[in-house]
C-alpha positions as CSV (number, residue, x, y, z in Angstrom):
1,M,0.2,0.2,0.2
2,K,1.4,3.4,-1.2
3,Q,0.5,6.5,1.0
4,I,2.3,10.0,1.2
5,E,4.8,11.0,3.4
6,R,7.3,14.0,4.1
7,Y,11.4,14.5,3.9
8,R,12.6,17.4,6.4
9,V,15.0,18.1,3.7
10,T,17.1,21.2,5.4
11,D,17.5,23.0,8.3
12,P,16.0,27.5,8.9
13,E,20.0,27.6,9.0
14,D,21.0,25.6,5.2
15,L,19.2,27.7,3.6
16,K,21.4,30.6,4.2
17,S,24.4,29.8,2.1
18,A,23.7,29.6,-1.7
19,I,24.3,25.5,-2.6
20,G,23.6,22.3,-0.3
21,Y,23.7,19.0,-1.3
22,H,21.4,16.4,1.4
23,R,20.9,13.3,2.0
24,V,17.8,12.0,2.6
25,D,16.6,7.8,3.4
26,I,13.7,7.4,1.4
27,P,11.8,4.1,0.9
28,S,13.1,2.7,-2.4
29,G,10.8,3.6,-5.4
30,G,9.2,6.4,-3.5
31,R,8.8,9.8,-6.5
32,V,8.6,12.7,-5.1
33,L,5.0,15.1,-5.7
34,D,6.0,17.9,-4.1
35,V,7.9,20.6,-2.3
36,S,7.3,22.7,0.3
37,I,8.5,24.7,2.5
38,D,7.5,25.1,6.7
39,A,9.1,27.1,9.7
40,E,12.3,27.5,7.4
41,R,12.6,23.7,5.9
42,V,12.8,22.2,3.1
43,F,10.3,19.2,3.2
44,L,9.0,16.6,0.1
45,H,6.8,14.7,-0.4
46,V,7.0,11.2,-1.8
47,L,4.8,8.4,-2.8
48,V,6.1,5.9,-0.7
49,N,4.7,2.0,-0.1
50,P,6.2,2.2,3.9
51,K,6.9,-0.9,3.6
52,H,10.2,-1.0,1.1
53,K,13.6,-0.9,2.4
54,K,14.7,3.3,2.5
55,R,17.4,3.9,0.6
56,E,19.6,6.9,0.2
57,R,18.5,10.0,-2.4
58,W,20.6,13.6,-2.4
59,F,19.6,17.0,-3.0
60,A,21.2,20.1,-4.3
61,I,19.4,23.0,-3.3
62,Y,20.5,26.4,-5.3
63,R,20.2,30.1,-4.6
64,E,18.8,31.8,-7.5
65,G,22.2,33.2,-9.6
66,V,24.6,30.3,-8.4
67,P,26.4,29.1,-10.4
68,M,26.1,25.2,-10.9
69,D,29.5,24.0,-10.9
70,N,28.5,20.4,-10.8
71,Y,25.3,20.6,-13.0
72,E,27.9,18.8,-16.4
73,K,29.4,16.5,-13.8
74,K,26.3,14.9,-13.2
75,H,21.8,14.8,-13.4
76,Y,20.3,17.1,-12.3
77,E,16.2,15.8,-12.0
78,Y,14.6,19.1,-10.6
79,I,12.2,19.5,-8.5
80,G,11.0,22.7,-7.6
81,R,11.0,26.1,-6.8
82,L,10.8,27.9,-3.3
83,N,10.9,31.9,-2.7
84,K,14.8,32.0,-4.8
85,H,15.8,28.6,-4.0
86,H,15.7,25.8,-6.6
87,I,16.2,22.2,-5.6
88,F,16.8,19.0,-8.3
89,E,17.4,15.5,-6.6
90,V,21.5,14.7,-8.4
91,H,21.9,11.5,-9.4
92,D,25.0,10.7,-10.5
C-alpha cells in the first residue's frame, strides 16, 4: 500500500547558504510529488510504500544566480522552487 510521506531536507540555517547538498533516506521506489517550506525547513512530499527498504537519495538546493559548477558532471532532476531556491535531485 502506498501513502504520501513528508521528509525533511533542511534546517533553517541551511537556507542561508547559496548552495547545499542534502541526503534523505526514502523508501525504494518513492516518487517525489512536491516540495514545501514550513518554519524555514524544506520538505519533500513523496509517494512511497513504507514497507520498502529505505535508500539514500541526494538533493541539491541552489539559490538563484549562483553558478552550478557540478551541473555538467552529474544529472540534476528539477523538483521545484521555493522563493529564490531551486531544488534538484542529484543522480550520478
